C-alpha positions in Angstrom: 35.4 13.9 -15.0 32.4 16.2 -14.9 29.1 15.1 -16.4 29.4 17.3 -19.5 32.9 16.1 -20.3 31.7 12.6 -19.7 29.0 13.1 -22.4 31.5 14.7 -24.8 33.9 11.8 -24.6 34.5 10.4 -28.1 35.9 7.1 -26.7 32.7 6.7 -24.7 30.6 7.6 -27.7 32.3 4.8 -29.8 31.6 2.3 -27.0 27.9 3.2 -26.8 27.5 3.1 -30.6 29.2 -0.4 -30.8 27.1 -1.6 -27.8 23.9 -0.5 -29.5 24.7 -2.2 -32.8 25.7 -5.4 -31.1 22.4 -5.4 -29.2 20.1 -3.8 -31.8 17.7 -6.9 -31.7 16.8 -5.8 -28.1 15.0 -2.8 -29.4 12.7 -5.0 -31.5 11.3 -6.5 -28.3 10.4 -3.0 -26.9 7.0 -3.1 -28.7 4.6 -1.4 -26.4 4.4 2.0 -24.8 4.7 0.4 -21.4 7.9 -1.3 -22.4 9.2 1.9 -23.9 8.5 3.9 -20.7 10.0 1.1 -18.5 13.2 0.8 -20.6 13.6 4.6 -20.9 13.1 4.9 -17.1 15.9 2.4 -16.6 18.2 4.4 -18.8 17.1 7.6 -17.1 18.0 6.2 -13.7 21.4 5.0 -14.9 22.1 8.5 -16.3 21.0 10.3 -13.1 23.2 7.9 -11.1 26.1 8.8 -13.3 25.4 12.5 -12.7 25.2 12.0 -8.9 28.4 10.0 -8.9 30.2 12.7 -10.8 28.8 15.6 -8.8 26.2 15.0 -6.2 25.5 18.7 -6.0 24.3 19.0 -9.6 20.9 20.8 -9.3 18.2 19.5 -11.5 14.6 20.7 -11.4 11.5 18.5 -11.8 11.1 20.0 -15.2 14.7 18.9 -16.0 13.7 15.3 -14.9 10.8 15.4 -17.4 13.0 16.7 -20.2 15.7 14.1 -19.6 13.1 11.3 -19.5 11.6 12.6 -22.8 15.1 12.6 -24.4 15.5 8.9 -23.4 12.0 8.1 -24.8 13.1 9.7 -28.1 16.3 7.7 -28.1 14.5 4.4 -27.5 12.0 5.2 -30.3 14.7 6.1 -32.7 16.6 3.0 -32.0 13.5 0.9 -32.3 13.0 2.3 -35.8 16.6 1.4 -36.7 16.2 -2.1 -35.4 13.7 -2.8 -38.2 16.4 -2.5 -40.8 20.1 -3.3 -41.1 21.8 -1.0 -38.7 24.2 1.5 -40.2 27.0 2.6 -37.9 26.9 6.2 -38.9 23.2 6.5 -38.5 23.4 5.0 -35.0 26.2 7.5 -34.3 24.1 10.4 -35.5 21.3 9.3 -33.1 23.7 9.0 -30.2 25.3 12.4 -30.9 21.9 14.1 -31.0 20.8 12.4 -27.8 24.0 13.4 -26.0 23.9 17.0 -27.3 20.3 17.3 -25.9 21.5 16.1 -22.5 24.4 18.5 -22.6 22.1 21.4 -23.4 20.3 20.8 -20.1 23.3 20.1 -17.9 25.5 22.8 -19.3 23.4 25.5 -17.7 23.4 23.7 -14.3 26.1 23.7 -11.7 28.6 21.1 -12.8 31.5 22.3 -10.7 34.3 20.2 -9.3 35.2 22.6 -6.4 34.0 20.2 -3.7 34.7 16.5 -3.7 32.5 14.6 -1.3 32.1 10.8 -1.3 28.6 10.1 -2.4 27.0 6.8 -1.5 23.6 5.2 -0.8 23.8 4.3 2.8 22.5 1.0 4.2 19.4 0.9 6.4 21.4 -0.2 9.4 24.0 2.6 9.1 21.3 5.2 8.8 19.5 3.8 11.8 22.7 4.1 13.8 23.6 7.7 12.7 20.0 9.0 12.9 19.2 7.2 16.2 16.0 5.9 14.8 13.7 4.2 17.2 11.2 2.4 15.0 8.7 2.0 17.9 8.6 5.7 18.4 8.5 7.1 14.9 5.4 9.1 14.3 3.7 8.3 11.0 3.5 9.0 8.1 7.3 9.1 7.5 9.0 10.9 4.6 12.6 10.3 3.6 13.9 13.3 1.7 16.7 12.2 -0.7 15.9 8.6 -0.2 18.3 7.3 -3.0 17.5 5.0 -5.8 17.3 1.9 -3.6 15.4 3.8 -0.9 16.8 1.4 1.7 15.5 3.2 4.7 12.0 3.5 3.3 11.9 -0.1 2.2 13.1 -1.2 5.7 10.5 0.9 7.5 7.7 -0.4 5.3 8.8 -4.0 5.9 8.2 -3.2 9.6 4.7 -2.1 8.8 5.2 1.7 8.9 3.7 4.1 6.4 7.0 5.4 4.9 7.5 7.3 1.6 10.5 8.7 -0.2 11.4 11.5 -2.7 14.4 11.7 -4.9 15.3 12.4 -8.5 15.1 8.7 -9.5 12.1 7.1 -11.2 10.4 4.1 -9.5 7.4 1.9 -10.1 6.8 1.8 -6.4 3.8 4.2 -5.6 5.5 5.2 -2.3 8.6 6.6 -4.1 8.2 9.9 -5.9 10.5 11.5 -8.4 10.6 15.0 -6.9 12.9 17.9 -6.4 12.9 18.8 -2.7 12.9 22.5 -3.4 9.7 22.1 -5.4 7.9 19.4 -3.4 4.7 20.4 -1.7 5.4 19.3 1.9 2.1 20.6 3.2 0.3 18.2 0.9 0.5 15.8 3.9 0.7 16.2 7.7 3.9 14.4 8.3 4.8 12.6 11.5 8.5 12.3 10.8 10.6 13.7 8.0 14.1 12.3 7.6 17.0 13.4 5.5 20.4 11.7 5.9 23.3 13.4 4.1 20.8 14.8 1.6 18.8 18.0 2.1 20.9 19.5 4.9 24.2 18.4 3.1 23.2 20.4 0.0 22.0 23.3 2.2 25.3 23.1 4.1 27.2 23.6 0.8 24.9 26.5 -0.2 25.8 28.2 3.1 29.5 27.5 2.7 29.7 29.0 -0.8 27.0 31.7 -0.2 25.0 30.1 -3.1 22.1 31.9 -4.8 19.8 29.0 -3.7 20.2 29.8 0.0 16.8 31.6 0.1 15.0 28.6 -1.5 16.6 26.2 1.0 15.6 28.4 3.9 12.0 28.5 2.7 12.0 24.8 2.2 13.5 24.1 5.7 10.6 26.1 7.3 8.1 24.5 5.0 9.2 21.1 6.3 8.8 22.2 9.9 5.4 23.6 9.2 4.2 20.3 7.6 4.9 18.4 10.8 2.1 17.1 13.0 2.1 18.1 16.7 4.8 15.9 18.3 6.4 15.2 14.9 10.1 15.5 14.1 12.5 16.6 11.3 15.6 14.4 11.6 18.7 15.2 9.6 22.5 15.1 9.4 24.7 17.1 8.9 23.6 19.9 11.2 22.5 23.4 10.2 23.2 25.7 13.3 22.5 28.8 11.2 18.9 27.6 10.8 18.5 26.0 14.2 19.3 29.3 15.8 16.4 30.9 13.8 13.8 28.4 15.0 10.9 29.5 17.2 11.9 27.7 20.5 8.4 28.2 21.9 7.1 26.0 19.1 10.0 23.6 18.3 12.4 21.6 20.5 16.0 21.1 19.1 18.2 18.2 20.2 21.7 17.5 18.9 23.4 14.1 18.9 27.2 14.1 18.5 28.7 11.9 15.8 32.3 13.3 16.1 34.0 16.4 17.3 32.6 18.5 14.5 29.4 20.2 15.5 28.4 20.4 11.8 28.2 16.6 11.7 25.6 16.3 14.5 22.4 14.5 13.9 19.6 17.0 14.7 16.1 16.4 15.8 13.7 19.4 15.4 10.4 18.5 17.0 7.1 20.2 16.9 6.2 20.5 20.6 3.4 18.1 21.6 2.8 14.9 23.5 3.3 12.5 20.5 5.9 9.8 20.4 8.1 11.9 18.1 9.0 13.9 21.2 8.7 11.3 24.0 10.8 8.7 22.3 13.8 11.0 22.0 14.0 12.9 25.3 
């Protein structure tokens, strides 16, 4: 089921209306702006996760993130108002219908295709370490995980080891080191990065653009080079799957490219693109 069809489901609408009515007292306790923002953020993250599980290639902009969050703020405020009186089922249904229609208006103009079915998961820290060949002792800092996931397992694991690690994804977080950002809009040059990592995220979406000759190819190419240009001397861009089309365009006098095999498919290689220098980002992976 695509996200739009999911939102149009009358059976699901009935379930949501009944759930709200049965828990209407909850909304009385959401009595400060901080609580409203926090609860709305929780609902926002749940919705984004539903979108990703339905179609991980759904492309939302940072402006879309803001609009969706505002829609959930309005939903919570409307339900707070209803919680002060005896809830009427049809009134609650009207609020839910309006809420879902506003979400559909955003998603219906985005790619909600079902032409590619790829398992989508948030990988464990250990699994990512294994696939990416991460050597914690030789990671140049600061570190950025592009498409870190809602749990940001890799970022959290690195920070527990004392490393300056950050993450960007479309989820909202209270953690100051996790940013709700679209990677095609993010200003990578805002920081000189030692290591930028992206496991089954940026390059996976880029891979799909190449396969289907998507209109976003140009933006992905620009972002790929923006990532490389944001690296410190000796820094590394580490990703999987591989992007041989881009790796063949890299200035080999400035960058060193190393491939690590994961299976017989070259596209599934783990790739290290390193800004030439004497830093640990190069020495640790020769």
